[in-house]
C-alpha positions in Angstrom: 123.2 71.2 109.8 123.5 75.2 110.5 122.5 77.3 113.6 121.4 80.6 113.8 120.6 83.1 116.8 117.7 85.4 115.7 118.1 88.9 117.3 115.2 90.8 119.4 114.4 92.8 116.6 114.6 90.1 113.9 112.5 88.3 116.6 109.8 90.9 116.4 109.5 91.7 113.0 109.0 87.7 112.4 106.4 87.2 115.0 104.8 90.1 113.3 104.9 89.2 110.0 106.9 92.4 108.8 108.0 93.1 105.7 111.0 94.8 107.3 112.8 91.1 107.5 114.9 90.8 104.9 114.3 87.9 102.4 117.2 85.8 103.4 116.6 86.4 107.5 113.0 84.8 106.6 114.7 82.2 104.9 117.0 81.5 107.4 114.5 81.7 110.1 111.9 79.4 107.9 114.6 76.6 106.5 113.8 73.6 108.4 117.0 72.6 108.1 118.6 75.1 110.0 118.5 75.2 114.0 116.7 78.5 115.2 117.5 79.9 118.7 116.1 83.2 120.7 118.2 84.2 123.6 116.6 84.2 126.4 118.2 87.4 126.8 116.4 88.9 124.4 112.7 87.9 126.4 114.3 89.7 129.2 115.0 93.2 127.2 111.4 92.6 126.1 109.8 92.2 129.3 111.5 95.5 130.4 110.8 97.5 127.8 107.0 96.3 127.7 106.0 97.7 131.0 107.8 101.0 129.8 105.9 101.9 127.0 109.1 101.2 124.7 107.9 98.0 123.0 104.4 96.5 122.3 104.1 92.7 121.0 101.2 92.4 117.8 101.6 88.7 119.0 99.7 90.3 122.0 101.7 89.3 125.5 105.1 88.2 126.1 104.0 84.8 126.9 102.1 84.6 123.9 104.8 85.9 122.1 107.1 83.2 123.3 104.1 80.4 122.5 104.3 81.6 118.8 107.6 81.3 118.4 107.7 77.2 120.2 105.4 76.6 117.6 107.7 78.0 114.7 110.3 75.7 116.4 112.3 78.5 117.7 114.4 77.2 120.8 115.5 79.5 123.7 118.8 79.3 124.1 119.5 80.1 128.0 122.0 82.6 129.3 124.5 80.8 131.2 127.7 82.0 133.4 130.0 81.2 130.9 127.8 83.3 128.7 127.9 86.5 130.8 131.6 85.7 131.4 132.3 85.9 127.4 131.0 89.7 127.6 133.7 90.8 129.3 135.9 89.6 126.8 134.1 91.7 124.0 135.5 94.9 123.0 133.4 98.0 124.6 132.7 100.6 121.2 132.0 103.6 122.2 128.7 103.9 120.0 127.5 100.4 120.6 126.9 99.7 124.4 124.0 97.7 124.6 124.1 95.4 126.9 121.6 93.0 125.2 123.5 92.9 121.9 126.9 92.4 123.6 125.3 89.1 125.6 123.7 87.6 122.3 127.3 88.6 120.9 128.6 86.7 123.4 126.6 83.7 122.8 126.8 83.5 119.2 130.7 83.4 119.8 130.6 80.6 122.5 128.4 78.7 120.9 129.3 79.1 116.9 126.1 80.4 116.0 125.1 82.8 113.1 123.1 86.1 113.8 120.0 87.0 112.1 120.2 90.3 112.2 120.3 93.9 110.5 122.6 95.3 113.0 125.7 95.9 111.7 127.4 96.4 115.2 127.8 92.1 115.3 130.0 92.3 112.6 132.6 94.1 114.8 132.2 91.4 117.5 133.2 88.9 115.0 129.8 87.5 114.7 129.0 86.0 111.2 125.6 88.2 110.6 122.6 87.0 107.8 120.8 89.6 106.5 
């Protein structure tokens, strides 16, 4: 069985039923033979952006968003100390310093997960993408 971690933007597009989600990404999320994860870091990122007015969710509140993901059997991958320490092992790129993406990349590497993401930056960290 394959295992994927769905990045924040792909989660939002999935929940919104957006056409921005690629066919390959949607297949990876919908395939019952693939175990899908969402990082707790994604929920932290959304929890910061929503009250700042930088993000709104069509699913309603962040709590309703999490219920939608649970209904779709997307498991939340908690952030551990080892995940956080793994961020320190990643290279720093001048054009990509997003702390949430770096943590998600570290989780993918630590747990041997493929990332469902349009963001090509994950490639530079050595994380295999699906898009």
